[in-house]
TITI-608583 format. One record per residue: residue number from 1; x, z, y of N, C-alpha, C in turn. Coordinates in steps of 0.02 Angstrom, whole numbers. Each point is the difference from the previous one (the first is absolute). Example, Ala and Ser with C-alpha at 12.3 -4.5 7.8 and 13.67 -1.06 7.14 Angstrom:
<pts>
PT	n	n.px	n.pz	n.py	ca.px	ca.pz	ca.py	c.px	c.pz	c.py
PT	1	660	390	-284	-45	0	59	45	0	60 .
PT	2	-18	-36	53	42	3	59	-39	37	55 .
</pts>
This chain:
<pts>
PT	n	n.px	n.pz	n.py	ca.px	ca.pz	ca.py	c.px	c.pz	c.py
PT	1	-2540	5701	-864	12	63	-36	25	51	49 .
PT	2	-32	59	-4	19	53	47	49	47	-35 .
PT	3	61	17	28	50	46	-28	0	65	40 .
PT	4	7	53	-39	0	67	34	65	7	37 .
PT	5	-4	41	55	60	11	41	48	44	-38 .
PT	6	64	-16	-5	50	40	-38	63	5	41 .
PT	7	31	62	1	62	8	40	58	-36	-30 .
PT	8	-6	-16	-62	56	-32	-34	-24	-67	-27 .
PT	9	34	-52	19	-18	-67	-23	64	-33	-24 .
PT	10	-6	-33	-54	56	-37	-26	-8	-11	-74 .
PT	11	44	-34	-29	-5	-13	-72	13	64	-39 .
PT	12	-27	5	-60	6	60	-42	71	12	-20 .
PT	13	39	-52	-15	69	12	-23	42	33	53 .
PT	14	-24	-2	65	37	34	54	-26	71	9 .
PT	15	-66	7	-8	-28	66	13	21	51	-51 .
PT	16	3	-17	-62	18	51	-53	70	28	9 .
PT	17	49	-41	11	67	30	10	2	46	62 .
PT	18	-35	-21	52	1	41	60	-35	66	-13 .
PT	19	-54	-3	-38	-37	62	-16	43	48	-40 .
PT	20	35	-26	-50	44	43	-42	56	30	42 .
PT	21	28	-41	44	54	25	43	-25	55	45 .
PT	22	-62	-7	27	-28	51	43	-11	65	-38 .
PT	23	-26	-6	-61	-12	61	-41	66	35	-14 .
PT	24	51	-40	-17	67	30	-14	26	35	61 .
PT	25	-7	-29	59	24	30	62	-37	65	13 .
PT	26	-66	0	-12	-39	61	11	22	55	-49 .
PT	27	18	-19	-63	22	49	-50	66	32	22 .
PT	28	46	-44	25	64	27	23	-9	47	58 .
PT	29	-42	-21	49	-12	43	58	-34	65	-22 .
PT	30	-45	-5	-48	-33	61	-25	48	47	-34 .
PT	31	48	-28	-35	51	42	-35	40	41	50 .
PT	32	26	-35	52	40	36	49	-41	49	40 .
PT	33	-63	-19	12	-43	45	39	-15	63	-39 .
PT	34	-11	-8	-66	-19	60	-40	62	42	-15 .
PT	35	60	-28	-9	60	39	-18	28	37	59 .
PT	36	7	-35	56	29	31	60	73	16	-12 .
PT	37	30	37	47	71	18	-5	11	64	-38 .
PT	38	-55	39	-10	8	65	-34	-36	2	-65 .
PT	39	-30	-55	-21	-39	-1	-62	45	2	-60 .
PT	40	-30	14	-59	40	4	-61	27	-66	-22 .
PT	41	-30	-57	27	24	-65	-22	48	-32	48 .
PT	42	7	28	60	42	-30	50	73	18	-9 .
PT	43	45	-43	23	72	14	-3	17	64	37 .
PT	44	-31	11	58	14	60	39	-21	62	-37 .
PT	45	-55	-9	-41	-24	58	-37	52	22	-50 .
PT	46	34	-47	-33	52	18	-48	57	36	35 .
PT	47	19	-25	60	54	33	38	-19	70	19 .
PT	48	-63	8	24	-23	66	20	-2	47	-59 .
PT	49	-25	-25	-57	-4	41	-60	69	22	-22 .
PT	50	47	-50	4	69	16	-20	30	51	46 .
PT	51	-13	-12	67	26	47	49	-30	68	-10 .
PT	52	-66	1	-13	-34	64	-10	27	35	-61 .
PT	53	10	-41	-54	28	29	-61	68	28	13 .
PT	54	41	-39	38	67	23	16	-2	64	41 .
PT	55	-44	0	50	-7	60	42	-21	60	-41 .
PT	56	-50	-13	-44	-24	54	-43	56	26	-43 .
PT	57	40	-45	-28	55	19	-44	51	39	39 .
PT	58	15	-22	63	48	35	42	-25	70	15 .
PT	59	-65	5	14	-28	66	15	6	46	-60 .
PT	60	-14	-31	-59	5	41	-61	72	22	-12 .
PT	61	46	-47	11	71	17	-10	21	53	48 .
PT	62	-24	-7	64	17	50	51	-25	68	-20 .
PT	63	-64	0	-25	-29	64	-21	40	29	-57 .
PT	64	18	-45	-48	39	23	-57	67	28	22 .
PT	65	31	-36	49	65	23	25	-6	68	33 .
PT	66	-53	7	42	-11	64	33	-10	55	-51 .
PT	67	-40	-16	-51	-14	49	-52	64	19	-36 .
PT	68	42	-52	-15	63	13	-35	45	43	44 .
PT	69	2	-17	66	41	39	46	-22	72	3 .
PT	70	-67	9	3	-28	68	2	17	37	-63 .
PT	71	-8	-36	-57	16	32	-65	73	18	-2 .
PT	72	43	-45	24	72	14	-2	16	59	44 .
PT	73	-32	2	61	11	57	45	-22	65	-31 .
PT	74	-60	-3	-31	-26	60	-33	46	22	-56 .
PT	75	24	-49	-39	45	15	-56	64	31	25 .
PT	76	28	-30	56	61	26	29	-10	71	24 .
PT	77	-57	12	34	-15	67	25	-5	50	-57 .
PT	78	-36	-23	-54	-8	45	-57	67	15	-31 .
PT	79	44	-53	-5	66	11	-30	41	47	43 .
PT	80	-3	-10	66	36	44	45	-23	72	-6 .
PT	81	-67	8	-5	-27	68	-6	21	32	-65 .
PT	82	7	-42	-52	18	27	-66	74	19	-2 .
PT	83	43	-44	29	71	12	-5	27	44	55 .
PT	84	-41	16	50	24	42	54	18	69	-26 .
PT	85	56	30	23	20	67	-24	-51	52	21 .
PT	86	-15	44	-45	-49	53	13	37	61	27 .
PT	87	-19	21	59	32	58	30	-39	62	-18 .
PT	88	33	46	-32	-33	63	-20	35	58	32 .
PT	89	-39	51	14	28	60	29	28	43	-56 .
PT	90	66	12	0	28	40	-55	-30	69	-1 .
PT	91	-22	17	-60	-28	67	-7	56	50	-7 .
PT	92	-9	54	31	49	53	-3	-24	55	-46 .
PT	93	41	15	-51	-17	54	-46	37	63	23 .
PT	94	-38	53	13	29	63	22	16	43	-61 .
PT	95	63	18	-10	21	42	-56	21	68	26 .
PT	96	-25	50	-32	18	68	20	74	11	-9 .
PT	97	33	25	53	72	12	-4	16	68	-30 .
PT	98	-52	37	-20	12	65	-29	-5	56	52 .
PT	99	11	62	-21	-5	57	45	50	-4	57 .
PT	100	-17	31	55	45	1	59	60	44	-14 .
PT	101	55	-19	31	61	41	-5	37	-7	-65 .
PT	102	-13	-53	-37	34	-7	-64	73	-22	9 .
PT	103	41	24	-46	72	-15	1	20	-20	-71 .
PT	104	37	-54	-4	25	-22	-65	64	37	-16 .
PT	105	2	35	-56	58	39	-20	48	-42	-42 .
PT	106	62	22	-5	50	-35	-40	-20	-2	-73 .
PT	107	-40	48	-23	-22	2	-70	-53	-53	-14 .
PT	108	-26	-33	52	-52	-50	-8	-70	28	13 .
PT	109	-5	66	6	-65	31	13	-14	-1	75 .
PT	110	-64	11	17	-21	0	70	-19	71	20 .
PT	111	29	22	55	-13	67	26	-50	-4	58 .
PT	112	-50	45	-1	-49	3	54	-6	71	25 .
PT	113	-20	10	63	-10	67	26	-63	32	-28 .
PT	114	-3	66	1	-59	35	-26	-62	-19	40 .
PT	115	9	-20	63	-57	-19	42	-35	-63	-25 .
PT	116	35	-40	-42	-30	-61	-28	-34	12	-66 .
PT	117	-5	63	-21	-34	16	-63	-67	31	17 .
PT	118	-54	-34	-19	-68	24	13	-42	-14	-62 .
PT	119	-53	40	-8	-45	-11	-56	-29	-71	4 .
PT	120	-8	-33	-56	1	27	-68	69	7	-31 .
PT	121	54	-21	35	67	11	-26	16	74	2 .
PT	122	41	22	-47	19	71	-3	74	5	-16 .
PT	123	27	60	14	70	14	-15	9	14	-74 .
PT	124	59	-14	-25	17	14	-70	68	35	-2 .
PT	125	5	56	-35	64	33	-13	27	-33	-63 .
PT	126	39	-53	8	21	-39	-58	68	18	-28 .
PT	127	31	51	29	65	20	-28	19	71	22 .
PT	128	20	41	-49	25	68	15	61	12	-45 .
PT	129	56	17	32	62	14	-38	30	67	23 .
PT	130	25	35	-50	30	65	15	77	-4	-9 .
PT	131	33	36	42	73	5	-5	22	73	13 .
PT	132	25	32	-54	14	-27	-67	-64	-11	-40 .
PT	133	4	-43	-49	-58	-15	-42	-13	55	-51 .
PT	134	50	43	-9	-7	58	-45	25	61	38 .
PT	135	-45	47	14	19	60	40	29	52	-48 .
PT	136	63	19	13	34	50	-42	20	61	39 .
PT	137	-12	-1	66	19	57	41	-49	8	58 .
PT	138	-13	62	18	-45	14	57	39	-3	65 .
PT	139	65	-2	-4	41	1	61	12	-69	29 .
PT	140	-26	-52	-29	12	-68	24	-65	-29	26 .
PT	141	1	-26	61	-61	-31	27	-22	-59	-43 .
PT	142	-65	-12	2	-30	-55	-39	-24	-54	49 .
PT	143	30	-59	-5	-20	-56	43	-56	-40	-34 .
PT	144	-52	-12	39	-58	-37	-28	-8	-64	42 .
PT	145	13	-57	-32	-3	-65	36	-65	-34	-19 .
PT	146	-41	-16	52	-67	-27	-10	-4	-70	32 .
PT	147	-33	-44	-35	-11	-68	28	-75	-13	7 .
PT	148	-19	-29	59	-71	-12	16	-12	-75	12 .
PT	149	-53	-25	-30	-23	-69	13	-76	4	9 .
PT	150	-33	-58	3	-73	1	3	-29	-43	-55 .
PT	151	-65	-1	-5	-33	-35	-55	8	-76	5 .
PT	152	24	-26	55	11	-72	7	71	-20	-19 .
PT	153	42	51	-13	69	-14	-20	50	4	56 .
PT	154	-21	17	61	46	7	55	36	67	-2 .
PT	155	63	1	19	37	62	9	-23	30	67 .
PT	156	-12	66	1	-28	31	59	51	47	32 .
PT	157	12	-11	63	44	44	38	-42	42	48 .
PT	158	24	61	12	-36	44	47	-55	41	-33 .
PT	159	-6	-4	-67	-51	41	-34	25	72	-6 .
PT	160	-45	47	8	18	71	-6	-2	21	-74 .
PT	161	55	31	-22	5	20	-71	9	76	-4 .
PT	162	-39	30	-44	2	72	-10	15	14	-75 .
PT	163	45	49	-13	18	18	-68	2	76	-7 .
PT	164	-26	26	-55	5	71	-15	-3	10	-76 .
PT	165	35	51	-24	0	15	-72	-65	35	-18 .
PT	166	-20	-9	-62	-60	34	-24	10	22	-73 .
PT	167	2	66	-10	-9	53	49	56	1	52 .
PT	168	-8	40	50	46	1	57	64	38	-20 .
PT	169	48	-38	-28	63	30	-23	60	-27	39 .
PT	170	-13	-39	53	52	-25	45	-24	8	71 .
PT	171	46	-10	46	-21	-3	70	-41	-63	11 .
PT	172	-40	0	54	-42	-59	14	26	-34	62 .
PT	173	28	-61	-6	26	-36	58	-57	-24	45 .
PT	174	16	-11	63	-49	-27	47	-14	-74	-16 .
PT	175	-59	-23	22	-17	-71	-7	52	-43	36 .
PT	176	16	-55	-30	46	-46	31	-27	-71	-7 .
PT	177	25	-45	42	-25	-70	-1	47	-46	-38 .
PT	178	-29	-49	-30	39	-49	-37	39	-46	47 .
PT	179	58	-24	-25	41	-45	40	-25	-72	-6 .
PT	180	39	-47	26	-20	-70	0	-10	-28	-70 .
PT	181	37	26	-48	-6	-23	-69	-53	39	-39 .
PT	182	-35	47	34	-53	37	-33	23	63	-36 .
PT	183	63	20	11	26	59	-34	4	61	47 .
PT	184	-4	58	-31	13	62	35	28	50	-51 .
PT	185	47	41	21	30	50	-45	-13	69	28 .
PT	186	-30	43	-39	-15	68	19	41	48	-45 .
PT	187	18	56	28	43	47	-37	-36	66	-11 .
PT	188	-2	22	-62	-31	65	-19	54	44	-33 .
PT	189	-3	63	18	47	48	-29	-36	43	-51 .
PT	190	26	3	-63	-32	40	-52	1	75	18 .
PT	191	-54	33	-15	-4	72	10	22	36	-64 .
PT	192	2	65	5	20	38	-59	-52	-6	-56 .
PT	193	-59	-19	17	-53	-9	-50	2	-69	-32 .
PT	194	46	-41	22	4	-67	-29	21	7	-73 .
PT	195	-40	-26	-46	16	9	-71	57	-46	-23 .
PT	196	48	29	-35	54	-39	-30	-6	7	-75 .
PT	197	-40	-40	-30	-14	3	-71	9	-69	-30 .
PT	198	31	-2	-59	10	-62	-35	-67	-32	-18 .
PT	199	-8	-62	15	-61	-35	-15	-58	16	47 .
PT	200	17	33	56	-52	18	47	3	-47	61 .
PT	201	-58	-13	30	-4	-44	59	-37	36	57 .
PT	202	23	-12	60	-34	26	59	-34	-58	35 .
PT	203	-62	8	15	-39	-54	32	2	7	77 .
PT	204	-5	-58	31	-1	-4	73	-60	-42	21 .
PT	205	-35	25	51	-57	-37	29	28	-42	58 .
PT	206	-16	-64	0	25	-47	51	-60	-32	34 .
PT	207	1	-1	65	-56	-31	38	28	-46	55 .
PT	208	-32	-55	9	17	-47	54	-62	-11	41 .
PT	209	8	-2	66	-59	-8	43	18	-35	65 .
PT	210	-53	-16	36	7	-31	66	-15	52	53 .
PT	211	43	7	48	-8	52	51	-65	-11	38 .
PT	212	-37	55	11	-62	-2	37	-61	-3	-45 .
PT	213	10	-16	-64	-56	-3	-47	-7	67	-37 .
PT	214	-58	8	-30	-13	61	-39	48	4	-59 .
PT	215	20	61	-18	45	10	-57	-34	-20	-65 .
PT	216	-66	-1	-1	-36	-13	-62	-32	-70	-2 .
PT	217	9	-38	53	-34	-65	3	47	-53	29 .
PT	218	-29	-54	24	39	-54	30	40	-38	-52 .
PT	219	60	-21	20	43	-40	-44	47	43	-41 .
PT	220	-8	66	3	47	46	-34	-1	-9	-75 .
PT	221	55	21	-31	7	-5	-73	38	61	-26 .
PT	222	-11	18	-64	32	59	-30	27	-16	-69 .
PT	223	49	40	-20	29	-11	-66	37	64	-22 .
PT	224	3	10	-65	39	54	-29	63	-29	-33 .
PT	225	57	32	11	63	-19	-31	33	63	-28 .
PT	226	46	-7	-45	31	59	-30	74	-9	-12 .
PT	227	36	56	-1	72	1	-12	14	47	-58 .
PT	228	47	-19	-42	17	41	-59	49	55	19 .
PT	229	-4	55	-36	46	57	11	31	22	-67 .
PT	230	57	35	5	33	26	-59	46	57	21 .
PT	231	21	43	-48	49	53	12	70	-29	-3 .
</pts>
């Protein structure tokens, strides 16, 4: 009997266990060869994945920390900008101090020079008093006290005041200037034509003006006043 040449000779009960053991060895070697140290099934792979996950988490935490720090810095800056004191330039309000040369009088009124009276302001003859207030004799001089102010309510000093009777029954005093309180007193002497009649009045023309201006224009003002007479 001729037998074929075979690399393996022996009884079957020996060959089968050896064959199974060889296949098992090849399977184990194949497992390690296919997994490697970085494969998903290898122990090293788990370590790497864990390390990678840890690294990734650290990176994320770092980024989060940086973001939080930046946010905190921005918030602090915003808070500082909000609470910082605001420096403003104080505005200055300019208030008119009134006409030049004003003087406060004891009466509480304010006196100004005639030079501080200009249009549209004008002079006002706001007071005329006679002394005596009732003329009973031609032999006694008649004192005429005049007070001058302006349309703004200031007392005016240095204003020229002119007085004359109308009709012309007294002497005509020269123009005189008002004092610091706005007063001036002029004296007229009754003539023989001055009427002394019960219930009769003699009128006087009073004018106030600013020197250098026209008699009929400028800040000048006029008024009529009268004094009573009797026998």
